[in-house]
Z-matrix of the N, CA and C atoms (Angstrom, degrees):
N
C 1 1.449
C 2 1.528 1 108.77
N 3 1.305 2 117.37 1 132.49
C 4 1.461 3 121.47 2 -178.66
C 5 1.530 4 110.28 3 -99.29
N 6 1.331 5 114.66 4 164.67
C 7 1.466 6 121.06 5 178.60
C 8 1.523 7 109.20 6 -68.13
N 9 1.325 8 117.19 7 149.03
C 10 1.470 9 119.44 8 179.27
C 11 1.525 10 111.20 9 -65.72
N 12 1.305 11 115.95 10 148.63
C 13 1.457 12 122.35 11 176.37
C 14 1.526 13 107.26 12 -86.64
N 15 1.325 14 116.24 13 128.49
C 16 1.457 15 121.06 14 -179.20
C 17 1.523 16 110.94 15 -102.75
N 18 1.306 17 114.59 16 159.13
C 19 1.456 18 121.50 17 173.49
C 20 1.522 19 107.98 18 -61.62
N 21 1.320 20 116.87 19 139.96
C 22 1.458 21 120.60 20 176.95
C 23 1.529 22 109.57 21 -55.34
N 24 1.326 23 116.44 22 136.17
C 25 1.466 24 123.68 23 -178.45
C 26 1.529 25 113.18 24 64.88
N 27 1.335 26 117.06 25 26.82
C 28 1.462 27 121.24 26 178.02
C 29 1.525 28 110.96 27 -58.74
N 30 1.332 29 116.49 28 -27.31
C 31 1.462 30 120.15 29 179.38
C 32 1.523 31 112.70 30 -71.54
N 33 1.325 32 117.44 31 -7.26
C 34 1.464 33 121.50 32 178.98
C 35 1.524 34 112.36 33 -108.04
N 36 1.333 35 116.85 34 -5.39
C 37 1.463 36 120.72 35 -173.73
C 38 1.517 37 111.51 36 -106.22
N 39 1.310 38 115.82 37 119.60
C 40 1.460 39 120.90 38 175.67
C 41 1.526 40 108.06 39 -86.38
N 42 1.313 41 115.77 40 134.19
C 43 1.467 42 120.20 41 -179.00
C 44 1.513 43 112.31 42 -109.62
N 45 1.321 44 116.74 43 -17.64
C 46 1.458 45 120.00 44 -176.92
C 47 1.520 46 109.87 45 -152.84
N 48 1.316 47 115.78 46 141.14
C 49 1.461 48 122.30 47 175.28
C 50 1.523 49 107.89 48 -148.12
N 51 1.331 50 115.16 49 128.36
C 52 1.462 51 119.88 50 176.94
C 53 1.517 52 109.38 51 -146.61
N 54 1.314 53 115.61 52 149.66
C 55 1.456 54 120.47 53 -179.67
C 56 1.524 55 110.41 54 -95.26
N 57 1.319 56 114.64 55 147.45
C 58 1.458 57 122.12 56 170.79
C 59 1.524 58 107.03 57 -145.57
N 60 1.295 59 117.94 58 179.70
C 61 1.469 60 122.01 59 -173.69
C 62 1.531 61 114.50 60 -52.62
N 63 1.331 62 117.94 61 -34.43
C 64 1.462 63 121.01 62 -175.50
C 65 1.517 64 114.71 63 -87.25
N 66 1.333 65 117.88 64 -21.75
C 67 1.458 66 120.60 65 -178.09
C 68 1.513 67 111.86 66 162.03
N 69 1.324 68 114.79 67 -154.07
C 70 1.463 69 121.02 68 -179.49
C 71 1.527 70 107.71 69 -107.81
N 72 1.309 71 115.44 70 117.13
C 73 1.457 72 121.49 71 -179.42
C 74 1.525 73 109.39 72 -86.63
N 75 1.329 74 115.97 73 136.24
C 76 1.461 75 122.12 74 -176.35
C 77 1.516 76 110.74 75 -125.51
N 78 1.308 77 115.36 76 150.51
C 79 1.459 78 121.45 77 169.93
C 80 1.523 79 106.91 78 -133.86
N 81 1.328 80 115.09 79 131.06
C 82 1.462 81 121.13 80 177.16
C 83 1.527 82 109.81 81 -96.65
N 84 1.311 83 116.65 82 161.77
C 85 1.464 84 122.48 83 -177.46
C 86 1.525 85 112.67 84 -62.26
N 87 1.323 86 117.54 85 -21.90
C 88 1.465 87 119.38 86 177.73
C 89 1.530 88 112.12 87 -88.58
N 90 1.335 89 116.80 88 6.82
C 91 1.456 90 121.61 89 177.08
C 92 1.514 91 115.08 90 92.62
N 93 1.309 92 118.09 91 -6.38
C 94 1.455 93 122.66 92 179.82
C 95 1.539 94 108.90 93 -67.40
N 96 1.339 95 116.57 94 134.55
C 97 1.464 96 121.57 95 -177.88
C 98 1.518 97 110.38 96 -128.24
N 99 1.313 98 115.44 97 154.23
C 100 1.453 99 120.18 98 176.26
C 101 1.510 100 111.50 99 -176.49
N 102 1.326 101 115.73 100 177.57
C 103 1.465 102 121.59 101 -178.99
C 104 1.518 103 110.07 102 -131.86
N 105 1.320 104 115.73 103 130.96
C 106 1.462 105 121.34 104 172.05
C 107 1.525 106 105.78 105 -88.74
N 108 1.326 107 118.17 106 115.27
C 109 1.467 108 119.30 107 -179.06
C 110 1.526 109 111.74 108 -70.73
N 111 1.318 110 115.89 109 147.76
C 112 1.460 111 119.62 110 178.78
C 113 1.525 112 111.62 111 -60.89
N 114 1.322 113 117.69 112 -24.68
C 115 1.470 114 119.94 113 177.70
C 116 1.530 115 111.25 114 -63.45
N 117 1.336 116 117.53 115 -22.18
C 118 1.466 117 121.63 116 176.79
C 119 1.531 118 111.76 117 -96.04
N 120 1.309 119 116.63 118 8.26
C 121 1.469 120 122.46 119 178.44
C 122 1.527 121 109.12 120 -126.64
N 123 1.338 122 117.44 121 67.84
C 124 1.467 123 119.82 122 -174.71
C 125 1.531 124 113.77 123 -61.67
N 126 1.321 125 117.16 124 -23.72
C 127 1.470 126 119.54 125 179.21
C 128 1.533 127 110.96 126 -67.37
N 129 1.319 128 116.18 127 -25.09
C 130 1.463 129 120.55 128 179.62
C 131 1.523 130 109.97 129 -97.63
N 132 1.304 131 117.63 130 -50.38
C 133 1.455 132 121.37 131 178.21
C 134 1.509 133 113.45 132 100.38
N 135 1.330 134 116.64 133 -74.89
C 136 1.460 135 119.84 134 179.70
C 137 1.528 136 110.32 135 -152.24
N 138 1.306 137 114.86 136 176.74
C 139 1.467 138 121.41 137 -175.39
C 140 1.533 139 112.20 138 -56.34
N 141 1.314 140 117.18 139 -40.84
C 142 1.465 141 119.86 140 -177.23
C 143 1.533 142 112.42 141 -69.57
N 144 1.337 143 117.50 142 -18.39
C 145 1.464 144 121.02 143 178.40
C 146 1.528 145 113.21 144 -89.07
N 147 1.331 146 116.74 145 -6.67
C 148 1.460 147 121.86 146 -176.88
C 149 1.526 148 110.28 147 -89.92
N 150 1.332 149 116.67 148 124.83
C 151 1.463 150 121.53 149 179.49
C 152 1.524 151 112.04 150 -95.00
N 153 1.361 152 117.54 151 -36.19
C 154 1.457 153 119.78 152 -174.36
C 155 1.520 154 111.44 153 -155.87
N 156 1.329 155 115.03 154 145.65
C 157 1.469 156 123.14 155 172.51
C 158 1.520 157 105.34 156 -119.68
N 159 1.314 158 116.41 157 123.01
C 160 1.469 159 120.57 158 -178.80
C 161 1.531 160 108.78 159 -126.86
N 162 1.309 161 115.59 160 141.12
C 163 1.465 162 122.75 161 176.13
C 164 1.531 163 105.74 162 -119.23
N 165 1.360 164 117.10 163 79.93
C 166 1.465 165 120.34 164 -173.62
C 167 1.524 166 113.66 165 -67.35
N 168 1.323 167 116.06 166 -23.18
C 169 1.458 168 121.67 167 176.61
C 170 1.525 169 106.63 168 -156.25
N 171 1.313 170 118.92 169 169.29
C 172 1.465 171 119.87 170 -175.50
C 173 1.529 172 115.33 171 -68.55
N 174 1.312 173 117.65 172 -5.81
C 175 1.457 174 120.65 173 -172.19
C 176 1.522 175 114.91 174 -109.90
N 177 1.326 176 118.35 175 -1.01
C 178 1.457 177 120.09 176 178.46
C 179 1.525 178 111.74 177 -154.26
N 180 1.329 179 113.79 178 151.20
C 181 1.454 180 122.69 179 174.31
C 182 1.521 181 105.89 180 -113.80
N 183 1.318 182 117.21 181 141.20
C 184 1.455 183 121.24 182 174.82
C 185 1.527 184 107.31 183 -118.81
N 186 1.331 185 115.00 184 119.80
C 187 1.459 186 121.50 185 177.50
C 188 1.516 187 108.00 186 -105.19
N 189 1.322 188 116.45 187 132.87
C 190 1.456 189 121.07 188 178.62
C 191 1.516 190 108.42 189 -118.54
N 192 1.320 191 115.14 190 128.63
C 193 1.459 192 120.27 191 178.52
C 194 1.512 193 110.83 192 -88.16
N 195 1.309 194 115.90 193 163.75
C 196 1.478 195 120.13 194 177.82
C 197 1.527 196 111.21 195 -62.44
N 198 1.322 197 117.10 196 -23.50
C 199 1.469 198 121.06 197 178.68
C 200 1.523 199 111.15 198 -76.45
N 201 1.350 200 117.60 199 -6.01
C 202 1.457 201 122.03 200 176.00
C 203 1.509 202 115.86 201 99.26
N 204 1.310 203 118.00 202 -16.47
C 205 1.460 204 120.26 203 179.63
C 206 1.521 205 111.85 204 -73.94
N 207 1.330 206 115.83 205 142.61
C 208 1.466 207 121.43 206 179.35
C 209 1.522 208 110.18 207 -110.84
N 210 1.325 209 116.33 208 144.59
C 211 1.453 210 123.36 209 178.01
C 212 1.516 211 107.59 210 -123.50
N 213 1.340 212 116.05 211 123.35
C 214 1.460 213 120.49 212 177.74
C 215 1.524 214 108.24 213 -97.14
N 216 1.324 215 116.49 214 128.98
C 217 1.455 216 122.17 215 178.75
C 218 1.519 217 108.83 216 -116.15
N 219 1.334 218 118.53 217 114.93
C 220 1.460 219 120.87 218 179.82
C 221 1.531 220 110.92 219 -74.23
N 222 1.316 221 115.39 220 160.93
C 223 1.463 222 121.19 221 -177.08
C 224 1.524 223 112.80 222 -55.72
N 225 1.347 224 118.01 223 -37.86
C 226 1.458 225 119.28 224 -175.61
C 227 1.521 226 112.07 225 -71.45
N 228 1.333 227 117.73 226 -30.23
C 229 1.463 228 120.52 227 173.34
C 230 1.521 229 109.05 228 -65.01
N 231 1.316 230 115.73 229 -44.37
C 232 1.465 231 121.19 230 -177.61
C 233 1.524 232 112.67 231 -71.29
N 234 1.308 233 118.11 232 -34.43
C 235 1.465 234 121.80 233 -172.14
C 236 1.525 235 113.54 234 -59.92
N 237 1.315 236 117.67 235 -39.74
C 238 1.463 237 117.64 236 -175.62
C 239 1.528 238 112.77 237 -68.68
N 240 1.329 239 118.04 238 -15.12
C 241 1.461 240 121.00 239 174.09
C 242 1.533 241 111.10 240 -78.62
N 243 1.321 242 116.16 241 -16.56
C 244 1.461 243 121.57 242 -177.99
C 245 1.521 244 112.90 243 -104.95
N 246 1.312 245 116.82 244 -25.59
C 247 1.459 246 121.86 245 -174.12
C 248 1.524 247 108.61 246 -131.58
N 249 1.335 248 117.68 247 103.77
C 250 1.465 249 119.70 248 -176.71
C 251 1.529 250 113.88 249 -63.80
N 252 1.320 251 118.23 250 -16.50
C 253 1.470 252 120.62 251 179.37
C 254 1.530 253 111.83 252 -89.39
N 255 1.332 254 117.87 253 -10.57
C 256 1.468 255 121.46 254 -174.44
C 257 1.521 256 112.67 255 -60.20
N 258 1.321 257 117.07 256 -49.04
C 259 1.465 258 120.21 257 -176.45
C 260 1.528 259 110.98 258 -60.35
N 261 1.329 260 116.91 259 -42.96
C 262 1.473 261 120.20 260 179.69
C 263 1.519 262 110.65 261 -63.70
N 264 1.330 263 117.64 262 -40.40
C 265 1.472 264 120.78 263 178.63
C 266 1.526 265 110.97 264 -64.63
N 267 1.317 266 116.65 265 -41.32
C 268 1.463 267 121.04 266 179.23
C 269 1.523 268 111.14 267 -66.08
N 270 1.316 269 116.62 268 -41.81
C 271 1.467 270 120.00 269 178.75
C 272 1.524 271 110.81 270 -65.41
N 273 1.337 272 117.01 271 -37.21
C 274 1.463 273 120.46 272 177.42
C 275 1.529 274 110.64 273 -65.30
N 276 1.331 275 116.69 274 -42.83
C 277 1.469 276 120.45 275 178.84
C 278 1.528 277 110.54 276 -64.73
N 279 1.330 278 117.20 277 -40.52
C 280 1.466 279 120.44 278 179.01
C 281 1.526 280 110.71 279 -65.05
N 282 1.315 281 116.41 280 -41.35
C 283 1.461 282 120.48 281 178.44
C 284 1.525 283 110.79 282 -62.53
N 285 1.316 284 115.98 283 -43.13
C 286 1.469 285 120.40 284 178.14
C 287 1.535 286 110.22 285 -61.83
N 288 1.333 287 116.69 286 -42.44
C 289 1.465 288 120.34 287 178.66
C 290 1.513 289 112.48 288 -63.07
N 291 1.338 290 117.11 289 -42.84
C 292 1.478 291 120.53 290 178.01
C 293 1.524 292 110.74 291 -63.03
N 294 1.336 293 116.55 292 -42.44
C 295 1.467 294 121.10 293 -179.60
C 296 1.520 295 111.04 294 -64.61
N 297 1.328 296 116.31 295 -43.96
C 298 1.461 297 121.03 296 179.89
C 299 1.525 298 110.84 297 -63.46
N 300 1.331 299 116.77 298 -46.20
C 301 1.462 300 121.13 299 179.03
C 302 1.524 301 110.58 300 -62.43
N 303 1.324 302 116.97 301 -45.69
C 304 1.470 303 120.52 302 179.40
C 305 1.512 304 112.19 303 -60.10
N 306 1.326 305 117.25 304 -42.83
C 307 1.476 306 120.75 305 178.41
C 308 1.525 307 111.09 306 -63.38
N 309 1.330 308 115.91 307 -39.47
C 310 1.462 309 119.93 308 179.79
C 311 1.523 310 110.76 309 -65.09
N 312 1.330 311 116.71 310 -42.94
C 313 1.471 312 120.10 311 179.17
C 314 1.527 313 109.82 312 -64.47
N 315 1.335 314 117.43 313 -43.25
C 316 1.471 315 120.94 314 177.96
C 317 1.526 316 110.29 315 -59.53
N 318 1.323 317 117.15 316 -44.79
C 319 1.465 318 121.17 317 -179.44
C 320 1.530 319 110.77 318 -61.95
N 321 1.324 320 117.25 319 -44.29
C 322 1.465 321 120.49 320 179.40
C 323 1.532 322 110.65 321 -65.27
N 324 1.333 323 117.12 322 -38.83
C 325 1.468 324 121.17 323 178.03
C 326 1.521 325 110.61 324 -63.62
N 327 1.325 326 116.45 325 -45.50
C 328 1.464 327 119.66 326 -179.50
C 329 1.526 328 111.27 327 -67.51
N 330 1.332 329 117.76 328 -36.67
C 331 1.461 330 121.51 329 176.35
C 332 1.528 331 110.52 330 -62.44
N 333 1.331 332 115.44 331 -33.83
C 334 1.475 333 120.46 332 178.02
C 335 1.522 334 112.02 333 -83.38
N 336 1.330 335 117.56 334 4.01
C 337 1.472 336 123.45 335 -179.16
C 338 1.525 337 112.14 336 54.49
N 339 1.328 338 115.36 337 45.33
C 340 1.458 339 120.93 338 179.32
C 341 1.526 340 109.81 339 -112.99
N 342 1.316 341 116.04 340 148.26
C 343 1.463 342 120.81 341 171.65
C 344 1.527 343 107.49 342 -85.14
N 345 1.317 344 115.29 343 166.59
C 346 1.465 345 118.55 344 175.26
C 347 1.522 346 110.44 345 -60.18
N 348 1.316 347 116.06 346 -41.81
C 349 1.463 348 119.58 347 -179.56
C 350 1.524 349 111.33 348 -60.44
N 351 1.345 350 117.12 349 -44.99
C 352 1.467 351 120.41 350 -179.28
C 353 1.534 352 110.75 351 -62.36
N 354 1.327 353 116.40 352 -47.73
C 355 1.465 354 119.10 353 -179.10
C 356 1.525 355 110.59 354 -63.78
N 357 1.315 356 117.18 355 -44.29
C 358 1.463 357 120.68 356 -179.41
C 359 1.525 358 111.02 357 -58.98
N 360 1.331 359 116.75 358 -46.12
C 361 1.469 360 120.26 359 -179.79
C 362 1.519 361 111.10 360 -62.07
N 363 1.340 362 116.83 361 -46.35
C 364 1.467 363 120.10 362 -178.25
C 365 1.527 364 112.14 363 -68.14
N 366 1.335 365 116.50 364 -28.89
C 367 1.462 366 120.31 365 -179.75
C 368 1.520 367 112.31 366 -87.64
N 369 1.333 368 116.51 367 -11.66
C 370 1.463 369 120.24 368 179.63
C 371 1.524 370 113.56 369 77.53
N 372 1.336 371 116.19 370 31.74
C 373 1.464 372 120.48 371 176.75
C 374 1.525 373 108.48 372 -126.23
N 375 1.313 374 116.41 373 164.76
C 376 1.448 375 120.42 374 177.46
C 377 1.527 376 111.25 375 -74.71
N 378 1.335 377 115.86 376 149.94
C 379 1.460 378 119.47 377 179.37
C 380 1.520 379 111.09 378 -63.51
N 381 1.328 380 117.49 379 -38.34
C 382 1.461 381 120.78 380 178.96
C 383 1.528 382 110.00 381 -64.33
N 384 1.311 383 116.85 382 -39.27
C 385 1.467 384 120.36 383 176.45
C 386 1.519 385 110.26 384 -60.95
N 387 1.325 386 116.94 385 -45.53
C 388 1.458 387 120.53 386 178.45
C 389 1.527 388 110.61 387 -62.04
N 390 1.320 389 117.43 388 -41.46
C 391 1.466 390 120.71 389 178.77
C 392 1.528 391 110.62 390 -61.90
N 393 1.316 392 117.00 391 -39.64
C 394 1.476 393 120.88 392 178.25
C 395 1.526 394 111.13 393 -67.77
N 396 1.317 395 116.59 394 -38.38
C 397 1.470 396 120.00 395 177.74
C 398 1.525 397 109.64 396 -65.64
N 399 1.322 398 116.77 397 -48.44
C 400 1.464 399 120.57 398 -179.46
C 401 1.528 400 111.46 399 -63.10
N 402 1.315 401 116.89 400 -31.10
C 403 1.464 402 121.03 401 179.42
C 404 1.518 403 113.77 402 -83.21
N 405 1.334 404 117.36 403 -1.47
C 406 1.454 405 120.88 404 179.27
C 407 1.517 406 113.86 405 76.14
N 408 1.326 407 117.16 406 14.53
C 409 1.464 408 121.81 407 -178.36
C 410 1.525 409 112.26 408 -88.60
N 411 1.324 410 117.09 409 -18.71
C 412 1.455 411 121.02 410 -173.61
C 413 1.521 412 109.21 411 -140.81
N 414 1.331 413 115.64 412 139.59
C 415 1.459 414 120.73 413 174.16
C 416 1.521 415 108.64 414 -89.53
N 417 1.327 416 117.27 415 130.08
C 418 1.467 417 118.55 416 179.18
C 419 1.525 418 111.53 417 -77.40
N 420 1.300 419 115.69 418 150.26
C 421 1.464 420 120.82 419 172.29
C 422 1.522 421 108.23 420 -75.11
N 423 1.312 422 115.17 421 163.59
C 424 1.458 423 120.34 422 -178.58
C 425 1.529 424 110.98 423 -58.38
N 426 1.322 425 116.95 424 -44.69
C 427 1.466 426 120.24 425 179.99
C 428 1.521 427 112.25 426 -61.66
N 429 1.324 428 116.57 427 -35.84
C 430 1.466 429 120.86 428 177.26
C 431 1.523 430 109.86 429 -65.74
N 432 1.330 431 116.90 430 -43.42
C 433 1.469 432 120.26 431 177.44
C 434 1.529 433 111.04 432 -59.85
N 435 1.332 434 115.90 433 -42.51
C 436 1.470 435 119.25 434 178.57
C 437 1.529 436 110.77 435 -61.99
N 438 1.334 437 116.75 436 -43.55
C 439 1.460 438 120.80 437 179.16
C 440 1.526 439 111.82 438 -63.24
N 441 1.319 440 117.40 439 -41.10
C 442 1.466 441 120.96 440 178.61
C 443 1.524 442 110.79 441 -65.36
N 444 1.325 443 116.63 442 -43.87
C 445 1.470 444 120.25 443 179.21
C 446 1.523 445 110.44 444 -61.55
N 447 1.325 446 116.69 445 -44.70
C 448 1.468 447 120.99 446 179.60
C 449 1.529 448 110.37 447 -61.66
N 450 1.337 449 116.12 448 -45.94
C 451 1.466 450 120.43 449 -178.61
C 452 1.528 451 111.70 450 -65.21
N 453 1.317 452 116.52 451 -30.97
C 454 1.467 453 120.17 452 178.42
C 455 1.531 454 112.43 453 -85.31
N 456 1.340 455 116.46 454 -7.11
C 457 1.468 456 120.58 455 -178.77
C 458 1.530 457 111.69 456 67.51
N 459 1.314 458 116.21 457 32.97
C 460 1.463 459 121.46 458 -176.97
C 461 1.516 460 109.23 459 -125.61
N 462 1.334 461 117.21 460 153.52
C 463 1.469 462 118.79 461 173.30
C 464 1.533 463 109.63 462 -69.58
N 465 1.299 464 116.67 463 151.63
C 466 1.468 465 122.36 464 -179.23
C 467 1.540 466 110.83 465 -54.87
N 468 1.307 467 117.20 466 -36.24
C 469 1.468 468 120.20 467 -178.52
C 470 1.524 469 111.71 468 -60.34
N 471 1.343 470 118.71 469 -29.40
C 472 1.465 471 120.36 470 177.05
C 473 1.533 472 111.37 471 -63.98
N 474 1.322 473 116.77 472 -31.65
C 475 1.452 474 120.14 473 179.81
C 476 1.528 475 111.37 474 -76.62
N 477 1.325 476 116.18 475 -43.81
C 478 1.460 477 118.53 476 -172.20
C 479 1.526 478 114.43 477 -95.35
N 480 1.310 479 117.93 478 -20.53
C 481 1.461 480 119.33 479 -177.57
C 482 1.514 481 113.10 480 -109.56
N 483 1.279 482 117.35 481 -12.29
C 484 1.466 483 119.51 482 178.81
C 485 1.475 484 112.45 483 74.60
């Protein structure tokens, strides 16, 4: 007997959400279950302050408090309460993305025969910031990416898409 075939991205699709005394219980399409405790939902507070739990689509939960305010919770916020390995996988993917982007920026800088100091000055960022970006230690802000692309004389897509 083989494992069941799941819908693509089932790990991102919430199929059920209900509130109980401890928090909001979730079930994902891949069968993963968990509870977001009310202590992690300060906008709501506790079970008695919750008026409604809505799952308008498979990717977000909307909680409405009796005071009328609504809180939208995306699937990725909810997922780590159901899958203890999720956060580590996401952090690994983010680290890989930072490293890849940093290597690409370093390669473009070296191809342009620029030092870190020259690129940093022309892009309007600190040299240490550029070194951290190139080393994969720091994610650049959008404005920083635009400045680096401009200073390198390249379209932004060359930096982020390779």
